[in-house]
N, CA and C of each residue as an Amber inpcrd file, in Angstrom:
protein
   381
  52.3880000 -49.8330000 -60.3490000  51.4350000 -50.7560000 -59.5890000
  50.6140000 -51.0300000 -60.6740000  49.8310000 -52.1450000 -60.4420000
  48.9520000 -52.6420000 -61.3420000  47.4640000 -52.1340000 -61.1120000
  46.6090000 -51.5020000 -62.0540000  45.6510000 -51.0160000 -62.0930000
  44.3860000 -52.0310000 -61.8040000  43.5360000 -51.5820000 -60.6480000
  42.6100000 -52.6390000 -60.3790000  41.5210000 -52.6360000 -61.3790000
  41.2840000 -54.0010000 -61.8760000  39.9650000 -53.9820000 -62.7610000
  38.8600000 -53.6060000 -61.8170000  37.7820000 -52.8460000 -62.9100000
  36.5330000 -52.4590000 -62.1270000  35.5220000 -53.8600000 -62.4050000
  34.5220000 -53.8210000 -61.8440000  33.3890000 -54.6180000 -61.9220000
  32.8710000 -54.9580000 -63.0580000  32.8920000 -53.5550000 -63.6940000
  32.2480000 -53.6790000 -65.1370000  33.1260000 -54.4720000 -66.1090000
  34.4170000 -54.0780000 -65.9480000  35.4780000 -54.9580000 -66.6240000
  35.6850000 -56.3060000 -66.5990000  35.3340000 -56.7120000 -65.1980000
  35.5570000 -58.0350000 -65.0920000  34.0980000 -58.7180000 -65.3940000
  33.0010000 -58.2090000 -65.6990000  31.9850000 -58.6380000 -66.0280000
  32.0070000 -58.7990000 -67.6580000  32.3420000 -57.9910000 -68.3980000
  32.6150000 -57.8050000 -69.6560000  33.5840000 -58.9980000 -70.0870000
  34.2850000 -59.4530000 -69.3930000  35.4640000 -60.4680000 -69.5000000
  34.8510000 -61.9400000 -69.4910000  33.8780000 -61.8650000 -68.2900000
  32.8880000 -63.0080000 -67.9690000  31.9420000 -63.6490000 -69.1550000
  31.5600000 -62.7350000 -69.8040000  30.3760000 -63.0500000 -70.7810000
  30.7990000 -64.2850000 -71.6740000  32.0160000 -64.3940000 -72.3380000
  32.2120000 -65.3770000 -73.1320000  32.4530000 -66.9360000 -72.5850000
  32.6650000 -66.9000000 -71.0180000  32.2820000 -68.2140000 -70.5090000
  30.8280000 -68.8260000 -70.2210000  29.7970000 -67.8010000 -70.5260000
  28.5970000 -68.1960000 -70.2340000  28.2580000 -69.2400000 -71.2610000
  27.4920000 -70.6380000 -70.9530000  27.1200000 -71.4910000 -71.9880000
  28.4520000 -72.4940000 -72.3990000  29.5790000 -72.1480000 -71.7310000
  30.7420000 -72.9790000 -72.2260000  30.8730000 -74.1400000 -70.9440000
  31.3160000 -75.0620000 -71.6220000  31.4320000 -76.4390000 -70.5690000
  32.8660000 -76.1460000 -69.9870000  33.0210000 -76.6760000 -68.5520000
  34.3220000 -76.6640000 -67.9620000  35.1750000 -77.9080000 -68.1890000
  36.3680000 -77.8460000 -68.5640000  37.2810000 -78.9470000 -68.8370000
  38.1500000 -79.1050000 -67.5010000  38.4130000 -78.1540000 -66.9180000
  39.2380000 -78.2230000 -65.5730000  39.6410000 -76.9180000 -64.9600000
  39.6160000 -77.0650000 -63.5060000  40.1500000 -75.9870000 -62.9840000
  41.3670000 -76.2300000 -62.2260000  42.2770000 -75.5510000 -62.4360000
  43.6730000 -75.5670000 -61.7560000  43.7690000 -74.7760000 -60.7440000
  43.8330000 -75.0620000 -59.7300000  44.0600000 -74.0350000 -58.3440000
  45.6880000 -74.2240000 -58.2010000  46.4680000 -73.1900000 -58.7300000
  48.1100000 -73.3130000 -58.5530000  48.6580000 -72.6880000 -57.4520000
  47.8950000 -71.8050000 -56.8080000  48.3620000 -71.2310000 -55.4790000
  48.2900000 -72.0080000 -54.3190000  49.3070000 -72.2640000 -53.4810000
  49.2700000 -73.4340000 -52.1990000  48.0530000 -73.1220000 -51.6060000
  47.8060000 -72.2730000 -51.2950000  46.8590000 -71.9390000 -50.1710000
  45.6500000 -71.4130000 -50.4230000  45.3260000 -71.2370000 -51.8300000
  44.2640000 -70.9820000 -52.7510000  43.0270000 -71.4040000 -52.4270000
  43.0760000 -72.7600000 -52.4300000  41.6650000 -73.6310000 -52.5170000
  41.2130000 -73.7410000 -51.2640000  40.0770000 -73.2910000 -50.8410000
  39.6730000 -73.0790000 -49.5190000  38.4320000 -73.9330000 -49.0930000
  38.2630000 -75.1460000 -49.9330000  37.1350000 -75.9330000 -49.6860000
  38.2010000 -77.4950000 -50.1090000  37.6250000 -78.4290000 -49.5050000
  38.1060000 -79.9240000 -49.7150000  36.9570000 -80.6250000 -50.4220000
  35.7490000 -80.5310000 -50.2570000  34.5790000 -81.1730000 -50.9880000
  33.6930000 -80.1590000 -51.4570000  33.3040000 -79.8060000 -52.4970000
  33.8110000 -80.8550000 -53.6140000  35.0500000 -80.3080000 -53.9560000
  35.7440000 -81.2130000 -54.8940000  37.0990000 -81.1010000 -55.3210000
  37.0260000 -80.2250000 -56.7340000  38.0310000 -79.6750000 -57.2470000
  38.0450000 -79.2280000 -58.7230000  37.2550000 -80.1260000 -59.7210000
  38.0830000 -81.1300000 -59.5310000  37.5000000 -82.5350000 -60.2560000
  36.0250000 -82.4880000 -60.5160000  35.1420000 -82.1930000 -59.5740000
  33.6350000 -82.1720000 -59.3740000  33.0800000 -81.2110000 -60.8140000
  33.8370000 -80.3670000 -60.9070000  33.4000000 -79.3200000 -62.1420000
  33.3570000 -79.7060000 -63.4610000  34.2780000 -80.7700000 -63.8070000
  34.3470000 -81.1490000 -65.2490000  33.1200000 -81.6240000 -65.6950000
  33.0370000 -81.1390000 -66.8340000  31.5360000 -81.4690000 -67.6860000
  30.2300000 -80.4140000 -67.2470000  30.6920000 -79.6550000 -66.2850000
  29.5960000 -78.7190000 -65.9850000  29.5590000 -77.3330000 -67.0150000
  28.4790000 -76.9410000 -66.9640000  28.2160000 -75.9650000 -68.2210000
  27.7230000 -74.5990000 -67.2520000  28.7300000 -73.4100000 -67.6170000
  28.5760000 -72.1020000 -66.8220000  27.4710000 -71.6310000 -67.2080000
  26.2400000 -71.3790000 -66.2110000  24.9120000 -70.6910000 -66.4890000
  24.8610000 -69.2710000 -66.3120000  25.8090000 -68.9130000 -65.4030000
  25.7240000 -67.4030000 -65.0790000  26.9550000 -67.1300000 -64.3310000
  27.4640000 -65.9080000 -64.4420000  28.5020000 -65.4670000 -63.8870000
  28.2140000 -63.7870000 -63.2000000  29.0270000 -63.5250000 -62.2730000
  28.4460000 -62.1320000 -61.7360000  29.6110000 -61.8400000 -60.6320000
  29.8900000 -60.7240000 -60.3490000  30.7480000 -59.9810000 -59.6920000
  30.2320000 -58.9330000 -58.4410000  30.6430000 -59.2880000 -57.2920000
  30.3470000 -58.5110000 -56.2100000  31.5770000 -58.1490000 -55.4920000
  31.6310000 -56.8200000 -55.6020000  32.9200000 -56.2550000 -55.1150000
  34.1840000 -56.7560000 -55.9390000  34.9490000 -57.4800000 -55.2990000
  36.0600000 -58.2610000 -55.7120000  36.1100000 -59.8180000 -55.8820000
  34.6390000 -60.2100000 -55.7410000  34.6160000 -61.4700000 -55.8860000
  33.5450000 -62.0080000 -56.8120000  34.2160000 -62.9430000 -57.6580000
  33.7270000 -63.4950000 -58.9310000  32.9630000 -64.8310000 -58.5810000
  31.5060000 -64.6080000 -58.7580000  30.7600000 -65.8720000 -58.6010000
  30.4460000 -66.4390000 -59.9770000  30.7460000 -67.8370000 -60.1250000
  30.2780000 -68.8810000 -61.3930000  29.6160000 -69.8590000 -60.9590000
  28.3120000 -69.6390000 -61.7810000  27.1460000 -70.9840000 -61.5710000
  27.1660000 -71.6740000 -62.8060000  26.9230000 -73.0310000 -62.0070000
  26.7440000 -74.1050000 -63.0310000  25.3300000 -74.8540000 -62.1230000
  24.9260000 -75.7680000 -62.9700000  23.6780000 -76.7180000 -62.6860000
  23.8320000 -76.9370000 -61.1690000  25.0440000 -77.4810000 -60.7300000
  25.3960000 -78.0600000 -59.5950000  26.3090000 -77.5300000 -58.5290000
  27.0280000 -76.4410000 -58.8050000  28.0130000 -75.9880000 -58.1170000
  28.0040000 -74.3440000 -58.2210000  28.5960000 -73.8120000 -57.3310000
  28.7690000 -72.2590000 -57.3010000  30.4000000 -72.2450000 -56.9570000
  31.2880000 -71.6270000 -57.8250000  32.7440000 -71.2520000 -57.6420000
  32.6770000 -69.8980000 -57.4090000  33.3710000 -69.3920000 -56.3890000
  33.6670000 -68.2610000 -56.1080000  34.9860000 -68.0570000 -55.8660000
  35.4640000 -67.0030000 -56.7080000  37.1610000 -66.2920000 -56.9100000
  37.1850000 -64.9670000 -56.1810000  37.6980000 -65.0520000 -54.9550000
  38.0310000 -63.7470000 -54.3100000  39.3380000 -63.2760000 -54.8760000
  39.1070000 -61.9920000 -55.5640000  40.4810000 -61.4320000 -56.1380000
  41.2770000 -60.5860000 -55.1870000  40.7430000 -60.5760000 -54.0990000
  41.4880000 -59.8710000 -53.0230000  41.7920000 -58.3040000 -53.5660000
  43.2300000 -57.8530000 -53.1710000  43.1720000 -56.1880000 -53.6380000
  43.8240000 -56.4660000 -54.9700000  44.5470000 -57.3260000 -55.4650000
  45.4150000 -56.9920000 -56.7500000  44.9590000 -57.9430000 -57.8060000
  44.5130000 -58.6440000 -57.6130000  44.0130000 -59.9690000 -58.4270000
  43.2940000 -59.3850000 -59.7590000  43.6420000 -60.1780000 -60.9260000
  43.1970000 -59.7370000 -62.1690000  42.7500000 -61.1670000 -62.8170000
  41.6500000 -60.8380000 -63.9640000  41.2130000 -61.7400000 -64.4950000
  41.5980000 -61.5070000 -65.8620000  42.1720000 -62.4850000 -66.3060000
  42.6510000 -62.6760000 -67.9080000  42.1500000 -63.4670000 -68.7490000
  41.2960000 -63.3110000 -69.7590000  40.6590000 -63.9690000 -70.7650000
  41.8750000 -64.6850000 -71.6030000  41.7620000 -65.9190000 -71.8290000
  42.5740000 -66.6860000 -72.9120000  41.6140000 -67.4470000 -73.9190000
  42.3610000 -66.6390000 -75.1980000  41.4140000 -67.4830000 -76.4060000
  41.7520000 -68.7820000 -76.3580000  43.0940000 -69.2300000 -76.3340000
  43.3950000 -70.5910000 -76.5060000  44.2910000 -70.9320000 -74.8880000
  43.7030000 -72.0060000 -74.3640000  44.3470000 -72.2330000 -72.8250000
  44.5310000 -73.7380000 -73.0990000  45.7140000 -73.9310000 -72.2510000
  45.9180000 -75.4380000 -72.1010000  46.3430000 -75.4170000 -70.5470000
  46.2030000 -76.8780000 -69.9320000  46.4440000 -76.7610000 -68.6190000
  48.0620000 -76.4720000 -68.4130000  47.9970000 -75.6150000 -67.3550000
  49.0990000 -74.9060000 -66.8420000  50.2440000 -75.9290000 -66.6260000
  51.6040000 -75.7030000 -67.1650000  52.9510000 -76.7670000 -66.7340000
  53.9850000 -75.7950000 -66.5650000  54.6730000 -75.8980000 -65.4460000
  55.7620000 -75.2400000 -65.0020000  56.5960000 -75.0230000 -66.0190000
  57.1490000 -73.8230000 -66.2250000  58.3870000 -73.6220000 -67.4410000
  58.9050000 -72.3190000 -66.8670000  60.1210000 -72.6300000 -67.0410000
  61.1630000 -71.5940000 -66.4220000  61.1560000 -70.1480000 -67.0280000
  61.0230000 -69.1490000 -66.1630000  60.7640000 -67.8730000 -66.8100000
  59.3300000 -67.6350000 -67.1340000  58.6150000 -68.0910000 -66.9340000
  57.0190000 -67.9190000 -67.2430000  56.2780000 -67.5720000 -65.8230000
  55.3960000 -66.7400000 -65.9410000  54.6270000 -66.3000000 -64.7360000
  53.6020000 -67.2190000 -64.5690000  53.3250000 -67.7690000 -63.0750000
  52.4690000 -68.7150000 -62.9270000  51.1540000 -68.1450000 -62.5070000
  49.8680000 -68.2460000 -63.1940000  48.7680000 -67.8010000 -62.6280000
  48.3290000 -68.6180000 -61.2990000  47.4270000 -67.9260000 -60.6230000
  47.0390000 -68.3470000 -59.2640000  46.0260000 -69.5400000 -59.5690000
  45.4250000 -69.1340000 -60.4250000  44.1800000 -70.0490000 -60.9220000
  43.8570000 -70.1590000 -62.5250000  43.8450000 -70.9990000 -63.0500000
  43.3060000 -71.3350000 -64.4840000  42.2130000 -72.0760000 -64.5320000
  41.3480000 -71.5210000 -65.3500000  39.8880000 -72.2490000 -65.5740000
  39.9270000 -72.6850000 -67.0340000  39.7430000 -73.8560000 -67.3510000
  39.9050000 -74.3530000 -68.7720000  38.5870000 -74.7220000 -69.2710000
  38.1170000 -74.2740000 -70.4840000  36.7320000 -74.5300000 -70.9480000
  36.8040000 -75.7120000 -72.0640000  35.8990000 -76.2830000 -72.4740000
  36.0650000 -77.5410000 -73.5020000  36.3530000 -77.1580000 -74.6990000
  35.9370000 -75.7800000 -74.9900000  36.4070000 -75.0600000 -76.4860000
  37.6970000 -74.8230000 -76.6980000  38.3630000 -74.9960000 -75.7050000
  39.9630000 -74.4210000 -75.8160000  40.1290000 -73.1910000 -75.2760000
  39.3150000 -72.3310000 -74.6300000  39.5410000 -71.1000000 -74.2860000
  39.4510000 -71.3580000 -72.8750000  39.5200000 -70.2540000 -72.0980000
  40.0310000 -70.1700000 -70.4610000  40.0790000 -68.9030000 -70.0520000
  40.5360000 -68.8790000 -68.6080000  40.6800000 -67.7450000 -67.9000000
  41.7770000 -67.9040000 -66.8550000  42.6740000 -66.8530000 -66.7110000
  43.4630000 -66.9370000 -65.5540000  43.3030000 -66.0900000 -64.5060000
  43.3230000 -66.2480000 -63.2300000  43.1740000 -65.1430000 -62.1560000
  44.8680000 -64.8840000 -61.7240000  45.2720000 -63.8660000 -61.9220000
  46.6830000 -63.5660000 -61.4750000  46.7660000 -62.6860000 -60.4560000
  48.0810000 -62.6610000 -60.1120000  48.3280000 -61.5020000 -59.1040000
  49.8610000 -60.9330000 -59.3540000  50.1110000 -59.9030000 -58.9230000
  51.5010000 -59.1890000 -59.3910000  52.5830000 -59.7720000 -58.5140000
  52.0840000 -59.9140000 -57.0730000  53.0490000 -60.2490000 -56.2180000
  53.3330000 -61.7860000 -56.0510000  54.3680000 -62.2500000 -55.4020000
  54.8640000 -63.5670000 -55.0330000  53.6130000 -64.1400000 -54.2060000
  53.1330000 -63.3940000 -53.0410000  52.2430000 -63.7250000 -52.1690000
  50.9670000 -63.8840000 -52.8970000  50.3820000 -65.1660000 -53.0070000
  49.2560000 -65.4780000 -53.5060000  48.1330000 -65.4890000 -52.6490000
  47.0370000 -64.2720000 -52.8000000  46.1280000 -64.0820000 -52.0560000
  44.4150000 -64.5650000 -52.7390000  44.5600000 -64.7200000 -53.8140000
  43.4080000 -64.7890000 -54.6820000  42.8540000 -66.5500000 -53.6030000
  41.5950000 -66.5370000 -53.5830000  41.0100000 -67.5950000 -52.8690000
  39.9390000 -68.2600000 -53.7650000  39.9180000 -69.5530000 -53.7700000
  38.9640000 -70.3200000 -54.5710000  37.8280000 -70.8870000 -53.4920000
  36.6510000 -71.0120000 -53.6480000  35.5870000 -71.5520000 -52.6970000
  34.6860000 -72.2480000 -53.5650000  34.5210000 -73.5210000 -53.9240000
  33.4010000 -74.4820000 -54.2020000  32.3300000 -74.8970000 -53.4090000
  31.1080000 -74.5710000 -53.8950000  30.0860000 -74.9940000 -53.2320000
  29.2070000 -75.7050000 -53.8760000  28.4100000 -76.9590000 -53.3160000
  27.5720000 -77.6520000 -54.0200000  26.1870000 -76.7850000 -53.6880000
  25.3920000 -76.5660000 -54.8450000  24.0010000 -76.2130000 -54.6000000
  23.1930000 -77.1710000 -54.0020000  22.3370000 -76.6270000 -53.2390000
  21.3120000 -77.4570000 -52.5210000  20.1770000 -78.1750000 -53.6580000
  20.0170000 -79.2110000 -53.3930000  18.9040000 -80.1540000 -54.2890000
  17.5560000 -79.4640000 -54.3370000
């Protein structure tokens, strides 16, 4: 069984994302995206201003949006030094979510089970 990441461990993994420009958000879990507006494409070019963890939910703030990733019970955050858009390749594990940064880095949200429970919610910040 996978070891559950602590809030402190997740926070340390989120640190390198601060100040980075978002290149893309790929939501690869079929039922993972819980909002239709704004779309993930609205995040392109936004800069990560802050990130925090409340229990098993990661909140990433930009100037205009808040992205919430609920890791549920077994989700894990994996920092990627070099990341490209996910492409289906036989024999490789598919992340539930991939966040790509303009500098070529990124993060995957993964789950050990075939049932994908990680959820993604995008909210526009009030003006």
